[in-house]
Every structure is written in C-alpha cells, then in structure tokens.
N, C-alpha and C positions, 0 to 999 in steps of 0.2 A: 504494500500500500504506500502511495506517495506521501512523503512528509508534507505537512501543511504549514506554509509560511504566512504569517500575518504581517502585512506591510502597514505601518502606522505613518501616515504622511498627511499633513494638513492640505497639501496641494493634490491635484489630480494625479493618480498613479502614473508615473512616467514609464513608457515602453523601455527606456534605458535600464530601468531596474527590473521590470517585470519579465521582459522577453528572455533574458539570459536564464532566469530561474525556470520559466516554463519550458524552455528548450532543454534544460537539464532534467525535466520530468517532475518538477515540484508543482504542487498546487499553491496558488497565490491568491490571497484575499486582501482587499484594501479597505482600511477604515481611516477616518480623518482625525480622531481624537482618542484620548485614553478611556473615556466613558464607553465608547463603542468597542474599543479594544477589550476592555474588561468584560463587557457583555458577551462578546464573541468567544473569548477564552472560556467563559463559564459554561458554554454550551457546545463547544467544539474542541477536539483534541489537537490544539496548536503545538507544533514542534519547534518553531523558532519565531521570535519577534524581531522584525526588521524595521528599525526606526530611522527615518530620514529627517535630519535636522540641519538648521543653518548654524551660524556661529554666535547668535545672541545667547549669552549664557543663562539669563534668567528664565525665559520661556522654555528654551530647548532643554536645558538641564533639569528644569522642574518636571518636564514631560518624561525625561529619562529616569529620574528618581522615582516617579510614580509607578512607571512600568516595572522597574526592578523591585520596588517595595511590595507590590501586590502580586507579582508573578515571578518570584525568585527561582522557581524550578524550571523556567523556560529560558533557553539561551537567548541573549539579547545582543543583536548585531546592529551597530550604528553606522549610518552613512552620513558624512558631513561635508560641507563646502569649505571648511577651514583646515589648513595644514599647520596652523599655529601649535607649537609644542604645548603650551599651557592648556589650550582648548582640548586637545586630544587626551592629555593626561587627566584632565577634569572629567572627560567622558568615562574613562576607566574608573575613576574614583567614585563616580555616581552610579556605577553598576554595570557598565557595558562589558561584555565578554570579548568583543572584538570591535575594531573601528577601521573603517576604510574611507579614504578621502576621494571625493568626486573631483574630476572625472576619473574613471578607473577602467582597466581592461576587463571585458566581460568574462574571460576565462579565469582571470585572477579572482574576480568576484565569485564565480561559481565554485572555485577551489576552496575559498575561505568559508563559504557557506557550508560546503560538504565537510570540511574539517571541523567546524564548530558543532555540527550535528553528530559527527563521529566522536568527538570529545565528550559529548553529553550522553553517549551511549545509544543514540538513535540509529539503529542498524538497519532500518528498513531500506531495502533497495528500491530506488525510485523507478528502476526499469523492470522490476519484478511484476509478473502477471498477477492479477487478482482473481481468485477462485471464489465463486459464490454459488454453492450448490453445483449444478451442472453447467453454470455459466462461467465462461473463461474470457477474461479481458486482459489483453497484452498491451500494457501502457507504452512500451517501446515501439512496437510495430503498428499500434492502433488497430489491431485485429480483434474481433469478437466472435465467439462461437458458443452455441448452446447444444448440449448433447452431442458434441462432435460436429455439428453442422455450422458452417461459417455463416455469419450474419453480415449483410451489406448495410452499413450505416453511413450517413452523411457525417461530415466533421462535427457539426453541432450536435447531432444525435449521439455521437460517441462521447463528446464532452459531457453531455447531460447524463448519460448512463454511467460514465466514470465517476461523476460527482455523487450519484446515488450509491454507487458501489463503495466509494470511500467512506460513506456514512451508512454502511450496510446495517439493515434492521433498525435504522433511526429515521425519524420523521424529518423531512427537509421542507421548509416552508417555501411557498412560491416566491416570496420576496428574497429569501436567501439564495434560491436557485438563480433568480435574475441577477443578483449581485455577483455570485461566484462564477456562473457559466456565461452570462451575457455581459458581465462587467458593468451593470447599471447600479449606481449608488443611490438612485432615487426611485420612488414608486412610479411605475408605469403600468400600462395595461398588462396584467399577468396572463392574458389569454394566450400569448405566445408559448408559455410554458405548457399549458393544457394541450395546445396543438402538437407540440413535439412529444409530449407524453403519449398521445394517441398514436403517433407514428411509431414510437418505440414499442408500444404494446403489440402492434401488428407484427413487428419484426422479432420481438423477444418472446412474447407469450403465446402468440397464435399457434394452435396445434398442440399445446402442452396442457396437461391437466392442472399442474400447479402454476398459478399466475404469480410471477415474482413482483411485478410493478403494482403497487397498491395505492389507492386514493385514501388519504387521511382527511376525512370530511372537515371542511372549514379551515384546514391548515395547509396541506400540500400533498407530498408524495413520499413514498419510501420504496426501497428495493428489499424484498424479504426472501429469506431462505427457509426451506421447510423445517418444521419441528419434527420430533420423533413420531408424533401422532399423525403427521401429514405425509 
C-alpha cells in the first residue's frame, strides 16, 4: 500500500512538489492549515507530513511547532525558501526531521522522502501491488484484475479504485474523494464521483456474486472484502 503524504501549504499545491512524489508512487493530499491537517490525520493513516514554509519565523515556525507538538509520531519534512543557517537550524529545533531548500532537484527530493520514511520504519513498498480479496491492483504498472481477469480502466477510474483500495473497508466521503482523486479543495458538484463509481461497478463487480464497491448512504463509498460468512 502506498505511503500517504500530507502536504501542508497555505498556497495552492505546486506541481513542483506534488509531481515528483506521485511519480514515485506516493499518495499526496493537500491541506492549507494545521486545523485541516489535524482533522485529516485523525481520520486517515498519514505516513509523512510535508510542510512548505517561507522564511518568516513567527508564522512559519509556529505552524511547524504545532504540527510537531500534536503529531510527534509522524515524520515531518520541511521545504523552505530560505538557505539562511539560522533559519534552517531553527526548523530542526522546532521539530523538523529533515529540511530541504527550494528550488531542489526532484530526484534528491524523492530520495530524502524515501529515506525519512525508511528511518521511521515505514517499509511499505510504494510499487507493491494491493490485494483485496480476488482483486489485484498493481500500482507500478497501473494494471487491475479480478479473479485473474484483466480489467480495462481509464486513468481516472484507476485513481479512484486505488484510493478506495488504500482505504480498504473504510468509508470514503464524496468530498474527500474529490479532494484526493480530482484534487479539488473546494465543494463542487459531487455527481462526478457517482458517475465514475457507476463505471467502476460495471467493470469491477458485474458478473460477480460478491459486490466489492458499496454505497454508504449519505456519506460516500467504500471498497469491501468478504467476511468469513460471505
């Protein structure tokens, strides 16, 4: 299962940060403040907090302190625009586990993220396939099969199914799906999620007695595996 990285950035999530992580196989979710970060961490298995700050010590370091205080068990990686010695040392003193100065080389960024996860004992291979009952999802090749039969999915259908699989047997709200899969941080018409779920049901569940994709009325959807009785 892919490690989940929570990007905390008051600005819009920059492709410069997100693309190298997604290319390496990580799941990336963006929030803009510590309140949203804490709420997300409380309900999701976050593996790494990625904080983007400027060099203003009061606001930035206050944000850093808050994240470290309330989530000390999660590695905290800071991206900063300042290469000043005092600023970087202060980031470490406030709880950062690693600091990288922007701009940076994408491969160096990927390597340092992977190293931090490894140090914290997060050994999950981002390229490893996910097995959910008779459903097989290969995150590296983006291939999906059920019962040994290959499923032809569009890129967005794959992203949606992967999101549900990462949160296997958990309820995913429509709003959270929009945010994580469609990268929308604001409430829009959630009908697009319903449409893609219908497409997935045809491809994943049609012809099978056990239906894996479930509607959680009034909330969203989940991907379920059979219990012993089923």
